[in-house]
C-alpha positions as CSV (number, residue, x, y, z in Angstrom):
1,M,-30.8,99.9,-197.9
2,S,-28.0,102.4,-198.7
3,W,-26.6,102.9,-202.2
4,Q,-23.4,101.3,-201.0
5,S,-25.2,98.1,-200.1
6,I,-27.0,98.0,-203.4
7,V,-23.8,98.5,-205.3
8,G,-22.2,95.8,-203.1
9,I,-24.9,93.3,-203.9
10,L,-24.7,94.0,-207.6
11,L,-20.9,93.6,-207.6
12,L,-21.0,90.4,-205.6
13,V,-23.6,88.9,-208.0
14,A,-21.6,90.0,-211.0
15,T,-18.4,88.5,-209.5
16,V,-20.0,85.1,-208.9
17,A,-21.5,85.2,-212.4
18,L,-18.1,86.0,-214.0
19,I,-16.5,83.1,-212.1
20,A,-19.2,80.7,-213.2
21,R,-18.9,81.9,-216.8
22,E,-15.1,81.4,-216.7
23,Q,-15.6,77.8,-215.6
24,F,-18.1,77.0,-218.4
25,E,-15.8,78.7,-221.0
26,T,-12.9,76.5,-219.6
27,L,-15.0,73.4,-220.1
28,E,-15.7,74.4,-223.7
29,Q,-12.0,75.1,-224.4
30,L,-10.8,71.8,-222.9
31,D,-13.5,69.8,-224.7
32,G,-12.9,66.6,-222.7
33,G,-9.1,67.1,-222.7
34,L,-6.7,67.6,-219.8
35,S,-6.5,71.0,-218.0
36,T,-3.7,73.4,-219.0
37,T,-3.6,74.9,-215.6
38,A,-4.9,72.4,-213.0
39,D,-2.0,69.9,-212.9
40,P,-2.6,67.9,-216.1
41,W,-0.1,65.2,-214.9
42,T,-2.2,64.3,-211.9
43,E,-5.4,64.8,-213.9
44,A,-4.3,62.0,-216.2
45,D,-3.7,59.8,-213.2
46,T,-7.1,60.6,-211.7
47,I,-8.9,59.8,-214.9
48,R,-7.2,56.5,-215.2
49,A,-8.0,55.7,-211.6
50,A,-11.6,56.6,-212.2
51,D,-11.7,54.1,-215.0
52,G,-10.3,51.5,-212.7
53,Y,-13.0,52.2,-210.1
54,A,-15.7,52.2,-212.7
55,Q,-14.7,48.8,-214.0
56,Q,-13.5,47.1,-210.8
57,G,-15.5,48.8,-208.1
58,L,-14.9,51.7,-205.7
59,F,-13.5,49.2,-203.1
60,S,-11.0,47.6,-205.5
61,N,-7.5,47.8,-204.0
62,W,-9.2,48.7,-200.7
63,G,-10.3,52.0,-202.3
64,L,-6.8,53.0,-203.3
65,P,-6.4,54.4,-206.9
66,D,-4.5,52.6,-209.6
67,L,-2.8,55.5,-211.4
68,C,-1.8,53.4,-214.4
69,F,-5.1,51.6,-215.1
70,G,-6.1,51.4,-218.8
71,D,-4.8,53.6,-221.6
72,Q,-6.6,56.9,-221.3
73,F,-4.0,59.8,-221.6
74,S,-1.3,57.2,-221.5
75,E,1.3,59.8,-222.7
76,Y,0.7,61.9,-219.6
77,G,1.3,61.5,-215.9
78,T,2.8,58.6,-213.9
79,K,2.0,56.0,-216.6
80,A,4.0,57.9,-219.2
81,M,6.9,58.4,-216.8
82,L,7.1,54.8,-215.9
83,R,6.7,53.6,-219.5
84,K,9.6,55.9,-220.6
85,G,11.8,55.0,-217.7
86,Q,12.0,58.5,-216.5
87,G,11.3,57.9,-212.8
88,A,14.3,58.7,-210.6
89,Q,15.7,55.6,-208.8
90,S,15.5,57.4,-205.4
91,W,11.8,58.1,-205.9
92,L,11.1,54.6,-207.1
93,A,13.0,53.1,-204.2
94,A,10.9,55.2,-201.7
95,A,7.7,54.4,-203.5
96,A,8.3,50.6,-203.5
97,V,9.0,50.3,-199.7
98,G,6.5,48.0,-198.0
99,R,5.2,46.4,-201.2
100,E,5.1,42.7,-202.0
101,I,7.3,41.4,-204.7
102,S,4.1,40.4,-206.5
103,D,2.9,44.1,-206.5
104,P,5.7,45.9,-208.4
105,I,5.4,49.5,-209.6
106,S,5.0,49.4,-213.4
107,A,3.4,51.3,-216.3
108,D,0.5,48.9,-216.2
109,R,-0.3,49.0,-212.5
110,F,0.6,51.4,-209.7
111,V,-1.7,51.4,-206.7
112,Y,-0.9,54.8,-205.1
113,T,-0.6,54.8,-201.3
114,H,1.1,58.1,-200.6
115,Y,-1.9,60.5,-200.8
116,P,-5.5,60.1,-199.7
117,A,-7.8,58.9,-202.5
118,G,-10.5,61.5,-202.2
119,P,-10.3,63.2,-205.6
120,H,-9.9,59.8,-207.3
121,L,-12.9,58.3,-205.5
122,I,-15.1,61.3,-206.5
123,A,-14.1,60.9,-210.1
124,G,-14.6,57.2,-209.8
125,A,-18.1,57.6,-208.4
126,V,-19.0,59.8,-211.3
127,A,-17.5,57.3,-213.8
128,K,-19.3,54.5,-212.1
129,T,-22.6,56.3,-212.2
130,F,-22.5,57.9,-215.6
131,G,-19.8,56.0,-217.5
132,S,-16.1,56.2,-218.0
133,G,-14.4,58.9,-220.1
134,R,-17.0,61.6,-219.6
135,I,-14.4,64.0,-218.4
136,T,-16.5,67.2,-218.8
137,L,-19.0,65.6,-216.5
138,Y,-16.3,64.6,-214.1
139,R,-15.5,68.4,-213.8
140,A,-19.0,69.2,-212.6
141,A,-18.1,68.0,-209.1
142,P,-15.2,70.3,-208.4
143,I,-16.8,73.3,-210.2
144,T,-20.1,72.9,-208.2
145,A,-18.1,72.6,-205.0
146,G,-16.1,75.6,-205.9
147,L,-19.0,77.8,-206.8
148,I,-21.0,76.9,-203.6
149,A,-17.9,77.6,-201.5
150,V,-17.4,81.0,-203.2
151,V,-21.0,82.0,-202.6
152,Y,-20.9,81.0,-198.9
153,F,-17.5,82.8,-198.5
154,F,-18.8,86.0,-200.0
155,F,-21.9,85.7,-197.8
156,E,-19.8,85.5,-194.6
157,L,-17.6,88.4,-195.9
158,A,-20.7,90.5,-196.3
159,K,-21.9,89.7,-192.8
160,S,-18.5,90.4,-191.4
161,M,-17.7,93.7,-193.1
162,G,-20.7,94.9,-195.0
163,L,-21.8,94.4,-198.6
164,F,-19.7,97.1,-200.2
165,R,-16.4,96.1,-198.6
166,A,-17.2,92.4,-199.2
167,A,-17.6,93.3,-202.9
168,L,-14.3,95.0,-202.9
169,A,-12.7,91.9,-201.3
170,G,-14.4,89.6,-203.8
171,M,-13.2,91.6,-206.8
172,A,-9.7,91.7,-205.4
173,M,-9.5,88.0,-204.9
174,T,-11.1,87.2,-208.2
175,S,-8.4,89.2,-209.9
176,I,-5.8,86.7,-208.5
177,P,-5.4,83.9,-211.1
178,M,-5.2,81.1,-208.6
179,F,-8.6,81.9,-207.1
180,T,-10.4,80.4,-210.1
181,N,-7.9,78.8,-212.5
182,M,-8.0,75.3,-210.9
183,M,-11.6,75.2,-209.8
184,H,-12.3,72.8,-212.7
185,G,-9.4,70.5,-211.8
186,L,-9.9,66.8,-211.2
187,S,-7.0,66.6,-208.7
188,Y,-7.3,68.0,-205.2
189,Q,-6.3,71.7,-205.7
190,G,-9.8,73.1,-206.6
191,Y,-11.5,71.1,-203.9
192,A,-8.9,72.1,-201.3
193,L,-9.3,75.8,-202.0
194,A,-13.1,75.4,-201.8
195,L,-12.9,73.8,-198.4
196,L,-10.4,76.5,-197.2
197,L,-12.9,79.2,-198.2
198,V,-15.6,77.5,-196.3
199,Q,-13.4,77.2,-193.2
200,L,-12.5,80.8,-193.4
201,G,-16.2,81.6,-193.7
202,F,-16.7,79.6,-190.5
203,C,-14.0,81.7,-188.8
204,M,-15.8,84.9,-189.7
205,R,-19.0,83.4,-188.4
206,I,-17.3,82.5,-185.1
207,A,-16.0,86.0,-184.7
208,R,-19.5,87.4,-185.4
209,R,-21.7,85.0,-183.5
210,G,-19.4,83.0,-181.2
211,W,-18.8,79.3,-180.8
212,S,-22.2,78.4,-179.3
213,G,-24.1,75.4,-180.5
214,T,-23.0,72.1,-181.9
215,S,-23.6,72.8,-185.6
216,I,-20.6,75.0,-186.2
217,K,-18.4,72.5,-184.4
218,V,-19.7,69.6,-186.5
219,W,-19.3,71.6,-189.7
220,M,-15.8,72.7,-188.8
221,F,-14.9,69.0,-188.1
222,L,-16.4,67.8,-191.4
223,V,-14.6,70.4,-193.5
224,A,-11.3,69.5,-191.9
225,F,-12.0,65.8,-192.3
226,C,-12.9,66.3,-196.0
227,Q,-9.7,68.3,-196.4
228,G,-7.8,65.4,-194.9
229,M,-9.3,63.0,-197.4
230,L,-7.9,65.2,-200.2
231,G,-4.2,65.4,-199.3
232,F,-1.5,66.1,-196.8
233,D,0.0,69.5,-197.7
234,Y,-2.9,71.6,-196.4
235,A,-2.1,70.3,-192.8
236,F,-0.7,73.6,-191.5
237,L,-3.4,75.7,-193.2
238,V,-6.3,73.6,-191.9
239,V,-5.1,73.5,-188.3
240,L,-3.7,77.0,-187.9
241,A,-5.9,79.1,-190.2
242,P,-8.4,79.7,-187.3
243,L,-5.6,81.2,-185.2
244,A,-4.5,83.6,-188.0
245,M,-8.1,84.6,-188.5
246,A,-8.5,85.3,-184.8
247,Q,-5.6,87.8,-185.1
248,A,-7.0,89.3,-188.3
249,L,-10.5,89.7,-186.8
250,G,-9.2,91.2,-183.6
251,S,-11.0,88.8,-181.4
252,G,-11.3,89.4,-177.6
253,P,-10.4,86.8,-174.9
254,A,-13.7,84.9,-175.2
255,S,-13.4,84.7,-179.0
256,T,-9.8,83.7,-178.8
257,K,-10.8,80.6,-176.8
258,S,-13.4,79.8,-179.5
259,F,-10.8,80.0,-182.2
260,L,-8.4,77.7,-180.2
261,Q,-11.3,75.2,-180.0
262,A,-11.9,75.6,-183.8
263,S,-8.2,74.9,-184.4
264,A,-8.3,71.8,-182.2
265,I,-11.4,70.4,-183.8
266,S,-9.9,71.0,-187.2
267,A,-6.8,69.1,-186.2
268,V,-8.9,66.2,-185.0
269,G,-10.9,66.1,-188.2
270,F,-7.9,66.3,-190.4
271,G,-6.0,63.7,-188.3
272,I,-8.9,61.2,-188.3
273,A,-9.0,61.3,-192.1
274,H,-5.3,60.5,-192.3
275,C,-5.6,57.7,-189.7
276,L,-8.3,56.2,-191.9
277,H,-6.0,56.5,-194.9
278,F,-3.2,54.8,-192.9
279,L,-5.5,51.9,-192.0
280,Q,-6.5,51.7,-195.7
281,V,-2.8,51.4,-196.7
282,A,-2.1,49.0,-193.9
283,V,-4.9,46.6,-195.1
284,Y,-3.7,46.9,-198.7
285,L,-0.1,46.3,-197.9
286,G,-0.9,43.5,-195.5
287,S,0.4,44.9,-192.2
288,F,0.9,48.0,-190.0
289,R,4.6,47.5,-190.2
290,R,4.6,47.7,-194.0
291,A,2.4,50.8,-193.9
292,V,4.7,52.5,-191.4
293,E,7.7,51.7,-193.6
294,D,5.9,52.9,-196.7
295,F,4.9,56.3,-195.1
296,S,8.3,56.8,-193.4
297,A,10.2,56.2,-196.7
298,I,8.2,58.6,-198.8
299,A,8.0,61.2,-196.0
300,S,11.8,61.1,-195.6
301,Y,12.2,61.4,-199.3
302,R,9.8,64.3,-199.7
303,S,11.3,66.2,-196.7
304,A,15.0,65.4,-196.7
305,G,15.5,64.5,-200.4
306,S,18.3,66.5,-202.0
307,H,17.3,66.0,-205.6
308,Y,14.3,66.6,-207.8
309,D,12.5,63.5,-209.1
310,G,14.4,63.9,-212.3
311,G,17.7,63.8,-210.6
312,L,18.8,67.4,-210.5
313,L,20.1,68.9,-207.2
314,I,17.6,70.9,-205.2
315,P,18.5,74.4,-203.9
316,S,18.6,74.9,-200.1
317,R,15.4,75.2,-198.0
318,F,15.9,78.9,-197.7
319,D,16.3,79.3,-201.4
320,I,13.2,77.3,-202.1
321,W,11.2,79.2,-199.5
322,W,12.4,82.6,-200.9
323,G,11.6,81.4,-204.4
324,Y,8.0,80.7,-203.2
325,L,7.7,84.2,-201.8
326,T,9.1,85.8,-205.0
327,D,9.4,83.9,-208.3
328,Y,7.0,81.0,-207.9
329,S,4.2,83.0,-206.5
330,A,4.7,85.7,-209.2
331,M,3.9,83.2,-211.9
332,P,0.7,83.9,-213.9
333,L,-0.4,80.5,-212.8
334,H,-0.6,81.7,-209.2
335,F,-0.7,85.4,-208.0
336,G,0.9,87.2,-210.9
337,V,3.0,89.3,-208.6
338,P,5.5,88.2,-205.8
339,V,3.4,87.4,-202.8
340,I,6.0,89.0,-200.5
341,S,5.3,92.3,-202.2
342,I,1.6,92.0,-201.4
343,L,2.3,91.1,-197.8
344,A,5.0,93.8,-197.3
345,A,2.8,96.5,-198.8
346,S,-0.1,95.5,-196.6
347,F,2.0,95.4,-193.5
348,A,3.5,98.8,-194.3
349,L,0.1,100.3,-194.8
350,L,-1.2,99.0,-191.5
351,L,1.9,100.2,-189.7
352,A,1.6,103.7,-191.3
353,V,-2.0,104.0,-190.4
354,K,-1.2,103.0,-186.8
355,L,1.8,105.4,-186.5
356,L,-0.1,108.3,-188.0
357,R,-3.1,107.4,-185.7
358,L,-5.5,107.7,-188.6
359,C,-7.7,105.0,-187.0
360,D,-7.4,102.2,-184.5
361,V,-5.2,99.4,-185.7
362,P,-5.1,96.5,-183.2
363,R,-1.7,95.0,-182.6
364,S,-3.2,91.6,-183.5
365,A,-3.9,92.9,-187.0
366,L,-0.2,93.8,-187.4
367,V,0.8,90.3,-186.1
368,A,-1.7,88.6,-188.4
369,V,0.1,89.3,-191.6
370,P,3.5,87.8,-190.8
371,T,1.9,85.0,-188.8
372,S,-0.3,83.9,-191.7
373,A,2.8,84.1,-194.0
374,L,4.6,81.7,-191.7
375,I,1.7,79.3,-191.6
376,C,1.6,79.3,-195.4
377,S,5.4,78.7,-195.5
378,A,5.4,75.8,-193.0
379,W,4.9,73.1,-195.6
380,V,7.5,74.6,-197.9
381,I,10.1,74.6,-195.2
382,V,9.3,71.2,-193.7
383,M,8.7,69.3,-196.9
384,H,11.6,70.6,-198.9
385,Q,11.8,68.1,-201.7
386,H,8.0,68.0,-202.2
387,S,7.7,71.8,-202.4
388,A,10.6,72.0,-204.8
389,Q,9.1,69.4,-207.0
390,H,5.5,70.8,-206.9
391,W,6.0,74.5,-207.5
392,H,3.0,74.4,-209.9
393,F,0.5,74.2,-207.1
394,I,2.1,74.6,-203.6
395,P,2.2,78.4,-204.0
396,R,-1.6,78.3,-203.7
397,H,-1.0,77.9,-199.9
398,Y,-0.2,81.6,-199.7
399,F,-3.9,82.5,-200.5
400,L,-4.4,82.5,-196.7
401,A,-1.8,85.1,-196.1
402,V,-3.0,87.3,-199.0
403,F,-6.6,87.1,-197.7
404,V,-5.6,87.9,-194.1
405,A,-3.7,90.9,-195.3
406,L,-6.7,92.1,-197.4
407,L,-9.1,91.4,-194.5
408,T,-7.0,93.5,-192.0
409,I,-6.9,96.4,-194.4
410,L,-10.6,96.4,-195.4
411,R,-11.6,96.3,-191.7
412,L,-9.9,99.6,-191.0
413,D,-12.3,102.3,-190.1
414,L,-10.9,105.4,-191.8
415,S,-14.1,107.4,-191.6
416,V,-12.9,109.4,-188.6
417,A,-9.6,110.3,-190.3
418,F,-11.4,111.3,-193.5
419,A,-13.8,113.5,-191.5
420,R,-10.9,115.1,-189.7
421,M,-9.1,115.9,-192.9
422,A,-12.4,117.3,-194.4
423,R,-12.7,119.6,-191.4
424,E,-9.1,120.8,-191.7
425,V,-9.6,121.5,-195.5
426,G,-12.8,123.4,-194.6
427,R,-10.9,125.6,-192.2
428,D,-8.2,126.5,-194.7
429,P,-8.4,130.2,-195.9
């Protein structure tokens, strides 16, 4: 084993250890309270829903979460908003479509139909098993999932580009705040990134070993299905990430077909999860017609709505999209620097290496960076109001683009260029 491989192993182990330590330190700091980084609003809703599941059963309300059950953290989240009368009338109107008069939205009861119940059910299962209110224990589920995903992701990186380069990639990603700062969260953000890391790991495995066998197909389906049980907004990432990875990894014709199949299977898994959620809502509301009305109303509001939930006017789609590439992504909560600067610098470096002929840069690698940026931007552009309202976690989508940019750079083989420069220096008088 070379010294580079030994250093790579040590750095990867140290990186995972530091991530784990950060999570345990976060648990100590929070001491059973709400997270300061991982969407405390939704965490409060999730904790109350978990109490509801623990007391009424996981199949109460047909498995849908009651965000206003009980009084835990009653001054936070949806319960506080409804109690204080702060909910915008346009949002309340969209949220109430399809409901019976006997099932009004109030600060005492709000069975949520507009997002899959995955994170709420996980917290509910923990509460049902170990007792309500053990919030530190609730966090064991997302942290465990996150750490396992990171280890597998680093393993596939090492297999794909070698231990030393994988260590460099791991350290680079760990330096990005969003890579670890919501891993402990009880809402879906930490789970979603963990599943995305696993999916990207599968893509690297496909590029290395092909699409043979049924196991990789089944696992790709299951990861996409689980992602679909968490939320809607990773739709474009789940379905299209394999195509961006195919470009970044420079796959040949045979591998391209494999990645297309991976994309299709991911779409099926993600779609089935949402079909099941739709059936769940239809049974709860009493008919398919009411479920369609419910989903249509909130989808229209989140896409075409012109105001924030609080009533202020939202900037244009282009302004919101540009804000994500610049200001929102630059927040310490997310990347710490404008994501467009990372992508532009990466693309410029790839282009310079290609023009100077320092090493082979496949055209697909150049295309991969802007393509992945567009994939990450798709939800922001399509779901205008939702993205404007949820700037505190939607910028996390751009992790895919940043990783693709990093991957294309670390895969460059500059050894020939360095050897040539060394020979030229040696010939100088």
